[in-house]
Backbone as a chain_set.jsonl record, in Angstrom:
{"seq": "MKHLLKKILVLGGVLVLSLALTAPVLAAEAPAGDEPATVSESQTDNTVGLKSIAVALAIGIAAGGGGIGMGMATAKSAEGISRQPEAEGKIRTMMMLGLVFIETAIIYALLVVILIIFVL", "coords": {"N": [[197.503, -128.118, 151.969], [197.258, -130.87, 151.635], [195.347, -130.936, 149.642], [196.673, -129.81, 147.445], [198.723, -131.704, 147.097], [197.181, -133.893, 146.416], [196.129, -133.033, 143.96], [198.492, -132.894, 142.463], [199.273, -135.587, 142.452], [197.12, -136.747, 141.052], [197.357, -135.454, 138.57], [199.902, -136.388, 137.854], [199.315, -139.125, 137.65], [197.539, -139.104, 135.467], [199.266, -138.208, 133.478], [201.161, -140.319, 133.395], [199.456, -142.399, 132.632], [198.624, -141.487, 130.09], [201.071, -141.512, 128.727], [201.631, -144.226, 128.874], [199.619, -145.253, 127.282], [200.26, -144.209, 124.799], [202.705, -145.297, 124.164], [202.704, -147.93, 122.826], [201.926, -147.146, 120.247], [204.031, -145.623, 119.318], [205.997, -147.53, 119.216], [205.468, -149.284, 117.173], [205.807, -152.009, 114.918], [207.445, -152.517, 111.722], [205.48, -152.931, 108.771], [204.525, -156.252, 107.844], [205.767, -158.013, 105.054], [206.764, -158.969, 101.694], [208.875, -157.432, 100.656], [211.353, -155.319, 102.073], [210.568, -152.196, 103.687], [211.005, -149.156, 101.969], [213.185, -146.294, 102.373], [211.852, -143.871, 101.944], [209.143, -144.553, 102.241], [209.114, -145.331, 104.904], [209.836, -142.928, 106.095], [207.655, -141.342, 105.374], [205.597, -142.627, 106.765], [206.475, -142.121, 109.361], [206.266, -139.344, 109.408], [203.509, -138.969, 109.229], [202.724, -140.067, 111.663], [203.969, -138.292, 113.464], [202.64, -135.955, 112.769], [200.099, -136.622, 113.656], [200.475, -136.764, 116.423], [201.203, -134.091, 116.933], [198.881, -132.749, 116.151], [197.02, -133.801, 117.959], [198.061, -132.88, 120.418], [197.937, -130.075, 119.995], [195.161, -129.455, 119.604], [194.154, -130.549, 121.91], [195.361, -129.063, 123.992], [194.39, -126.516, 123.347], [191.578, -126.872, 123.547], [191.361, -127.764, 126.192], [192.487, -125.589, 127.654], [190.736, -123.577, 126.839], [188.328, -124.56, 127.87], [188.844, -124.498, 130.634], [189.225, -121.736, 130.942], [186.694, -120.768, 130.171], [185.095, -121.896, 132.149], [186.122, -120.645, 134.447], [185.503, -117.96, 133.851], [182.71, -118.027, 133.764], [182.143, -118.78, 136.394], [183.183, -116.596, 137.843], [181.597, -114.538, 136.846], [179.101, -115.326, 137.773], [179.55, -115.058, 140.507], [179.926, -112.289, 140.592], [177.405, -111.37, 139.785], [175.876, -112.317, 141.887], [176.833, -110.733, 143.935], [176.284, -108.113, 143.09], [173.362, -107.673, 142.079], [172.03, -105.736, 140.592], [173.687, -105.06, 138.506], [173.522, -107.036, 136.658], [172.936, -107.245, 133.869], [175.09, -105.902, 132.564], [177.263, -107.391, 133.492], [176.667, -109.934, 132.485], [176.727, -109.406, 129.734], [179.436, -108.72, 129.339], [180.586, -111.133, 130.095], [179.635, -112.877, 128.107], [180.858, -111.731, 125.87], [183.552, -112.193, 126.487], [183.522, -115.013, 126.499], [183.017, -115.474, 123.815], [185.408, -114.556, 122.665], [187.215, -116.406, 123.741], [186.251, -118.774, 122.613], [186.726, -118.189, 119.952], [189.51, -118.269, 119.858], [189.875, -121.004, 120.256], [188.7, -121.99, 117.927], [190.485, -120.939, 116.042], [192.708, -122.494, 116.683], [191.717, -124.951, 115.876], [191.587, -124.502, 113.104], [194.326, -124.256, 112.538], [195.139, -126.843, 113.151], [193.751, -128.268, 111.179], [195.086, -127.26, 108.947], [197.633, -128.325, 109.449], [197.107, -131.041, 109.165], [196.215, -131.319, 106.449], [197.843, -129.715, 104.769], [200.609, -129.655, 105.454]], "CA": [[198.65, -128.869, 151.482], [196.784, -132.171, 151.166], [194.62, -130.728, 148.392], [197.685, -129.614, 146.408], [199.369, -132.994, 146.877], [196.22, -134.74, 145.706], [196.099, -132.57, 142.577], [199.74, -133.292, 141.818], [199.232, -137.036, 142.234], [196.16, -137.028, 139.99], [197.974, -135.005, 137.326], [200.961, -137.349, 137.539], [198.677, -140.356, 137.2], [197.027, -138.88, 134.109], [200.433, -138.145, 132.596], [201.694, -141.676, 133.251], [198.487, -143.162, 131.851], [198.679, -141.066, 128.687], [202.314, -142.018, 128.145], [201.523, -145.679, 128.739], [198.733, -145.56, 126.162], [200.871, -143.827, 123.528], [203.935, -146.051, 123.913], [202.582, -148.935, 121.765], [201.822, -146.507, 118.938], [205.358, -145.192, 118.906], [206.866, -148.693, 119.082], [204.878, -150.208, 116.207], [206.755, -152.652, 114.011], [207.264, -152.286, 110.294], [204.489, -153.859, 108.233], [205.072, -157.501, 107.31], [205.607, -158.122, 103.606], [207.863, -159.624, 101.006], [209.994, -156.516, 100.481], [211.517, -154.369, 103.18], [210.085, -150.857, 103.374], [212.05, -148.237, 101.54], [213.415, -145.186, 103.291], [210.838, -142.841, 101.752], [207.907, -145.037, 102.842], [209.291, -145.265, 106.35], [209.826, -141.52, 106.482], [206.286, -140.879, 105.23], [204.843, -143.166, 107.893], [206.915, -141.403, 110.549], [205.718, -137.994, 109.327], [202.082, -139.058, 109.557], [202.63, -140.278, 113.105], [204.32, -137.055, 114.152], [201.532, -135.021, 112.549], [198.997, -137.027, 114.531], [200.81, -136.351, 117.79], [201.14, -132.628, 116.982], [197.471, -132.356, 116.074], [196.373, -134.156, 119.226], [198.525, -131.949, 121.45], [197.458, -128.714, 119.726], [193.729, -129.294, 119.853], [193.916, -130.874, 123.313], [195.736, -127.917, 124.827], [193.468, -125.418, 123.063], [190.264, -127.171, 124.105], [191.475, -127.799, 127.648], [192.659, -124.225, 128.137], [189.477, -122.861, 126.615], [187.334, -125.048, 128.831], [189.176, -123.955, 131.955], [188.947, -120.304, 130.898], [185.244, -120.549, 130.156], [184.579, -122.233, 133.474], [186.488, -119.583, 135.391], [184.748, -116.756, 133.514], [181.326, -118.23, 134.182], [182.098, -118.765, 137.859], [183.4, -115.229, 138.327], [180.428, -113.715, 136.528], [178.04, -115.71, 138.711], [179.877, -114.401, 141.782], [179.673, -110.857, 140.443], [175.96, -111.151, 139.753], [175.33, -112.529, 143.232], [177.225, -109.598, 144.776], [175.608, -106.911, 142.616], [172.295, -108.093, 141.169], [171.596, -104.644, 139.719], [174.613, -104.99, 137.372], [173.452, -108.338, 135.982], [172.987, -107.096, 132.414], [176.452, -105.558, 132.138], [178.154, -108.523, 133.781], [176.362, -111.013, 131.54], [177.203, -108.992, 128.421], [180.89, -108.844, 129.325], [180.915, -112.558, 130.145], [179.389, -113.444, 126.776], [181.902, -111.229, 124.988], [184.754, -112.949, 126.818], [183.368, -116.397, 126.039], [183.162, -115.468, 122.36], [186.832, -114.451, 122.355], [187.846, -117.681, 124.079], [185.826, -119.741, 121.602], [187.42, -117.822, 118.715], [190.877, -118.803, 119.951], [189.788, -122.455, 120.052], [188.437, -122.216, 116.508], [191.751, -120.706, 115.346], [193.527, -123.693, 116.898], [191.16, -125.989, 115.003], [192.03, -124.204, 111.743], [195.75, -124.606, 112.451], [195.198, -128.304, 113.126], [193.322, -128.698, 109.843], [196.196, -126.96, 108.053], [198.694, -129.305, 109.691], [196.704, -132.338, 108.614], [196.052, -131.385, 105.002], [198.82, -128.968, 103.987], [201.993, -130.064, 105.742]], "C": [[198.213, -130.226, 150.935], [196.087, -132.038, 149.809], [195.592, -130.563, 147.223], [198.4, -130.923, 146.086], [198.457, -133.935, 146.102], [196.132, -134.338, 144.235], [197.343, -133.003, 141.819], [199.747, -134.787, 141.528], [198.262, -137.404, 141.109], [196.741, -136.622, 138.642], [199.106, -135.947, 136.899], [200.4, -138.67, 137.039], [198.14, -140.241, 135.787], [198.174, -138.848, 133.108], [201.013, -139.538, 132.346], [200.752, -142.535, 132.409], [198.532, -142.776, 130.382], [199.957, -141.54, 128.017], [202.261, -143.527, 127.945], [200.638, -146.059, 127.558], [199.344, -145.179, 124.819], [202.129, -144.619, 123.209], [203.777, -147.135, 122.848], [202.487, -148.328, 120.366], [203.201, -146.119, 118.43], [206.298, -146.37, 118.67], [206.321, -149.713, 118.09], [205.95, -150.752, 115.265], [206.463, -152.265, 112.576], [206.248, -153.293, 109.77], [205.151, -155.093, 107.62], [204.798, -157.569, 105.818], [206.811, -158.801, 103.008], [209.093, -158.723, 100.921], [210.138, -155.626, 101.708], [211.057, -152.974, 102.741], [211.239, -149.958, 102.968], [212.131, -147.076, 102.519], [212.302, -144.144, 103.163], [209.495, -143.273, 102.36], [207.976, -144.957, 104.356], [209.229, -143.829, 106.844], [208.411, -140.952, 106.39], [205.436, -141.377, 106.39], [205.198, -142.426, 109.177], [206.334, -139.989, 110.571], [204.236, -137.992, 109.691], [201.896, -139.25, 111.056], [202.946, -139.023, 113.895], [203.247, -135.991, 113.964], [200.378, -135.342, 113.49], [199.249, -136.596, 115.97], [200.702, -134.835, 117.938], [199.706, -132.134, 116.972], [196.766, -132.64, 117.393], [196.79, -133.21, 120.343], [197.941, -130.555, 121.246], [195.99, -128.555, 120.076], [193.395, -129.634, 121.301], [194.235, -129.712, 124.24], [194.767, -126.763, 124.602], [192.104, -125.662, 123.695], [190.301, -127.192, 125.634], [191.62, -126.407, 128.25], [191.4, -123.396, 127.972], [188.402, -123.279, 127.591], [187.582, -124.516, 130.231], [188.854, -122.461, 132.006], [187.464, -119.992, 130.923], [184.627, -120.846, 131.518], [184.893, -121.157, 134.5], [185.701, -118.306, 135.122], [183.3, -116.868, 133.966], [181.196, -118.176, 135.697], [182.246, -117.348, 138.399], [182.213, -114.333, 138.0], [179.252, -114.062, 137.434], [178.286, -115.093, 140.086], [179.58, -112.913, 141.719], [178.19, -110.534, 140.436], [175.361, -111.339, 141.14], [175.694, -111.385, 144.177], [176.482, -108.322, 144.4], [174.532, -107.296, 141.611], [171.844, -106.992, 140.208], [172.485, -104.508, 138.486], [174.583, -106.269, 136.547], [173.597, -108.218, 134.468], [174.391, -106.809, 131.907], [177.411, -106.722, 132.356], [177.922, -109.646, 132.777], [176.864, -110.665, 130.14], [178.717, -109.148, 128.317], [181.323, -110.311, 129.365], [180.732, -113.186, 128.764], [180.448, -112.988, 125.784], [183.218, -111.971, 125.236], [184.687, -114.389, 126.344], [183.506, -116.488, 124.523], [184.636, -115.388, 121.97], [187.564, -115.751, 122.661], [187.51, -118.727, 123.019], [186.501, -119.457, 120.264], [188.849, -118.355, 118.726], [190.878, -120.311, 119.737], [189.539, -122.778, 118.581], [189.695, -121.952, 115.681], [192.677, -121.907, 115.517], [193.031, -124.84, 116.019], [191.582, -125.756, 113.556], [193.504, -124.545, 111.547], [195.914, -126.121, 112.374], [194.791, -128.836, 111.756], [194.422, -128.408, 108.82], [197.346, -127.95, 108.231], [198.345, -130.637, 109.049], [196.774, -132.349, 107.102], [197.135, -130.679, 104.199], [200.237, -129.459, 104.226], [202.244, -131.511, 105.457]], "O": [[198.72, -130.684, 149.911], [196.214, -132.904, 148.943], [195.367, -131.107, 146.142], [198.654, -131.216, 144.918], [198.912, -134.683, 145.236], [196.067, -135.201, 143.36], [197.258, -133.429, 140.667], [200.186, -135.204, 140.456], [198.56, -138.283, 140.301], [196.627, -137.371, 137.671], [199.244, -136.261, 135.717], [200.945, -139.268, 136.111], [198.268, -141.173, 134.994], [198.062, -139.399, 132.013], [201.319, -139.889, 131.207], [201.204, -143.311, 131.567], [198.483, -143.647, 129.514], [199.929, -141.932, 126.85], [202.785, -144.045, 126.959], [200.878, -147.074, 126.904], [198.986, -145.765, 123.797], [202.577, -144.605, 122.062], [204.668, -147.258, 122.008], [202.93, -148.947, 119.398], [203.499, -146.27, 117.245], [207.308, -146.213, 117.984], [206.677, -150.889, 118.159], [206.874, -150.04, 114.872], [205.389, -151.758, 112.253], [206.17, -154.408, 110.287], [206.191, -154.999, 106.968], [203.707, -157.218, 105.37], [207.757, -159.164, 103.709], [210.219, -159.187, 101.094], [209.141, -155.228, 102.31], [211.15, -152.623, 101.564], [212.317, -150.003, 103.561], [211.265, -146.9, 103.376], [211.857, -143.592, 104.169], [208.785, -142.446, 102.932], [207.012, -144.561, 105.011], [208.639, -143.548, 107.888], [208.01, -140.16, 107.243], [204.635, -140.619, 106.939], [204.321, -142.137, 109.99], [205.953, -139.491, 111.63], [203.771, -137.094, 110.393], [201.0, -138.651, 111.65], [202.275, -138.718, 114.881], [202.969, -135.216, 114.879], [199.756, -134.44, 114.052], [198.341, -136.121, 116.652], [200.18, -134.341, 118.937], [199.357, -131.206, 117.702], [196.003, -131.81, 117.885], [195.95, -132.782, 121.135], [197.498, -129.92, 122.203], [195.618, -127.613, 120.776], [192.457, -129.072, 121.866], [193.474, -129.411, 125.16], [194.362, -126.101, 125.558], [191.535, -124.76, 124.31], [189.384, -126.699, 126.29], [190.958, -126.079, 129.235], [191.038, -122.611, 128.849], [187.647, -122.442, 128.087], [186.647, -124.128, 130.932], [188.285, -121.975, 132.982], [187.025, -119.069, 131.608], [183.741, -120.125, 131.977], [184.048, -120.799, 135.32], [185.275, -117.635, 136.062], [182.732, -115.911, 134.49], [180.248, -117.593, 136.222], [181.518, -116.947, 139.307], [181.859, -113.46, 138.793], [178.487, -113.178, 137.82], [177.348, -114.657, 140.752], [179.049, -112.337, 142.668], [177.766, -109.534, 141.016], [174.447, -110.611, 141.529], [174.951, -111.096, 145.115], [176.094, -107.541, 145.27], [174.774, -107.249, 140.405], [171.332, -107.285, 139.128], [172.069, -103.891, 137.505], [175.529, -106.552, 135.812], [174.311, -109.01, 133.851], [174.833, -107.407, 130.926], [178.264, -107.004, 131.514], [178.876, -110.241, 132.275], [177.373, -111.535, 129.433], [179.222, -109.653, 127.314], [182.315, -110.684, 128.739], [181.588, -113.943, 128.308], [180.889, -113.773, 124.945], [183.915, -112.333, 124.288], [185.674, -114.93, 125.845], [184.049, -117.463, 124.003], [185.069, -116.076, 121.045], [188.448, -116.152, 121.904], [188.383, -119.475, 122.58], [186.814, -120.387, 119.52], [189.339, -118.838, 117.705], [191.788, -120.843, 119.101], [190.106, -123.734, 118.05], [189.95, -122.669, 114.713], [193.363, -122.291, 114.569], [193.829, -125.608, 115.482], [191.902, -126.711, 112.849], [193.886, -125.067, 110.5], [196.741, -126.62, 111.611], [195.421, -129.756, 111.234], [194.664, -129.218, 107.926], [197.963, -128.363, 107.249], [199.205, -131.286, 108.453], [197.329, -133.279, 106.517], [197.331, -131.018, 103.032], [200.988, -129.657, 103.271], [203.36, -131.994, 105.652]]}, "num_chains": 1, "name": "protein.A"}
């Protein structure tokens, strides 16, 4: 129970820290100048900011999920090899195949992020 509570507190702390660091970006003032910004300029600036947030979330979730998945796959394959050393070749082959599929999903997320940045 203590371990679960500690994980929840750490996750909550990370969430609060990330929100505290992004708040100044979202509350930025309009640029100082002689003329007030037109609606289209303001909308364009807002779109760029929203794209940045979407890109950061997409690649962060993909990389984080992929990293967790790769770590779990490697740990389980190491356990399997330690239990059955004679099946090392098959276990390692299946682990590598799984890692390739996980990495492919991360690369697809990177392609989507690039499309969001340059196309939308």
